[in-house]
C-alpha positions as CSV (number, residue, x, y, z in Angstrom):
1,Q,16.5,-10.5,-6.3
2,V,13.5,-8.3,-5.9
3,Q,13.3,-6.4,-2.7
4,L,10.5,-4.1,-1.4
5,V,11.5,-1.6,1.4
6,Q,8.6,0.4,3.1
7,S,8.9,3.7,4.9
8,G,6.4,6.1,6.6
9,G,3.8,5.2,9.1
10,G,3.6,6.0,12.8
11,L,1.2,7.7,15.1
12,V,-1.3,10.2,14.0
13,Q,-4.4,11.7,15.5
14,P,-7.9,11.0,14.0
15,G,-8.4,13.1,11.0
16,G,-4.7,13.4,10.3
17,S,-2.8,12.3,7.3
18,L,0.3,9.9,6.6
19,R,2.0,8.8,3.4
20,L,3.5,5.4,3.0
21,S,6.3,4.7,0.5
22,C,7.5,1.5,-1.0
23,V,10.7,1.2,-3.0
24,V,11.3,-1.7,-5.4
25,S,14.6,-2.9,-6.4
26,G,15.9,-5.9,-8.5
27,R,13.7,-5.7,-11.5
28,S,12.2,-3.1,-13.9
29,F,9.6,-1.2,-11.8
30,E,7.2,-0.8,-14.8
31,D,6.8,-4.6,-15.0
32,F,5.0,-4.7,-11.6
33,A,1.4,-4.0,-10.5
34,M,1.6,-2.7,-7.0
35,G,-0.8,-3.5,-4.1
36,W,-1.4,-2.3,-0.6
37,F,-2.9,-4.4,2.1
38,R,-3.4,-4.1,5.9
39,Q,-3.8,-6.4,8.8
40,A,-4.9,-5.6,12.3
41,P,-4.3,-7.9,15.5
42,G,-6.9,-10.7,15.4
43,K,-8.2,-9.7,11.9
44,E,-7.8,-11.0,8.4
45,R,-5.7,-9.4,5.8
46,E,-7.6,-6.6,4.1
47,Y,-7.2,-5.1,0.5
48,V,-6.4,-1.4,0.6
49,G,-5.9,-0.7,-3.1
50,G,-3.7,-1.2,-6.1
51,I,-2.2,0.4,-9.1
52,N,-1.5,-1.2,-12.5
53,W,1.9,-1.4,-14.4
54,Y,1.8,2.0,-15.9
55,G,-0.3,4.0,-13.4
56,T,-3.3,4.2,-15.6
57,K,-5.7,2.5,-13.3
58,T,-6.2,2.3,-9.6
59,D,-8.5,0.3,-7.4
60,Y,-9.5,0.7,-3.8
61,G,-11.2,-1.3,-1.0
62,D,-14.7,-0.3,0.1
63,F,-13.6,1.1,3.3
64,V,-11.4,3.9,1.7
65,K,-14.5,6.1,0.7
66,G,-12.4,8.5,-1.2
67,R,-9.8,9.0,1.7
68,F,-6.8,7.2,0.2
69,T,-4.9,7.7,-3.0
70,I,-2.2,5.3,-4.6
71,S,0.3,6.6,-7.0
72,R,3.7,5.7,-8.5
73,D,6.8,7.3,-9.5
74,N,8.6,5.1,-11.9
75,A,11.8,7.3,-12.0
76,K,12.1,6.5,-8.3
77,N,10.9,3.0,-8.3
78,T,8.3,4.0,-5.8
79,V,4.7,3.5,-5.0
80,F,2.9,5.8,-2.5
81,L,-0.2,5.4,-0.3
82,Q,-1.5,8.8,0.7
83,M,-3.9,8.4,3.6
84,N,-6.1,11.3,4.6
85,S,-9.0,11.7,7.1
86,L,-7.7,8.8,9.1
87,K,-9.9,7.0,11.5
88,L,-9.4,4.7,14.5
89,E,-10.3,1.7,12.5
90,D,-7.5,2.4,10.0
91,T,-4.9,1.2,12.7
92,A,-3.0,-1.8,11.3
93,V,0.3,-2.9,9.9
94,Y,0.4,-1.9,6.2
95,Y,2.1,-4.0,3.5
96,C,3.0,-3.2,-0.1
97,A,3.3,-6.0,-2.7
98,A,4.5,-6.4,-6.3
99,G,3.9,-8.7,-9.1
100,P,3.6,-9.0,-13.0
101,I,-0.1,-9.2,-12.6
102,L,-3.3,-7.7,-13.8
103,E,-5.6,-8.2,-10.8
104,T,-4.4,-6.4,-7.9
105,D,-6.8,-7.5,-5.1
106,I,-5.8,-11.1,-4.8
107,P,-2.8,-11.6,-2.3
108,R,-1.7,-15.1,-3.6
109,L,-0.9,-13.6,-6.9
110,Y,1.8,-11.3,-5.6
111,D,5.5,-12.5,-5.8
112,Y,7.1,-10.0,-3.4
113,W,6.1,-8.4,-0.2
114,G,7.5,-5.4,1.9
115,Q,8.3,-5.8,5.6
116,G,5.2,-3.9,6.7
117,T,4.9,-0.6,8.7
118,Q,2.7,0.1,11.6
119,V,0.1,2.8,11.4
120,T,-1.6,3.8,14.7
121,V,-4.4,6.3,14.7
122,S,-5.2,7.5,18.2
123,S,-6.3,10.5,20.1
C-alpha cells in the first residue's frame, strides 16, 4: 500500500533554512498531488502549500510570503519543501500528504499522510 516517509526538519535559528523531503512508495508518483501542512501545539492544522500531479502549478498559504518553495522529483518519487528566512512562528510539526486530487488545500481530500517531522525555530 501507499506509504509516505518524511525526512529533514530539526532546530534552526531565525533567518535560517531547512529542506523537508517526502518519499512516496506503492503507487505511481505522478498520479498524486502533494500537499504540506503544519500544526503547532494548541493550534489548528494549517495549509503550507501544494503541488499538482505534474509539477506545473504550486499553491501556498498566506503566511509564506515568498519564503517557501515546493518542488517534486518524479524520478525519486519525492516532494520537497524548501523553507528560507524561517521565523519563530514557523515552529510546528510538518506533514506531507498525497492524493489523486486537484485541490491541494483541503485536508480531507488526501488519502495518505506522512509521519510528520518537527521544525523548531529558536535563537
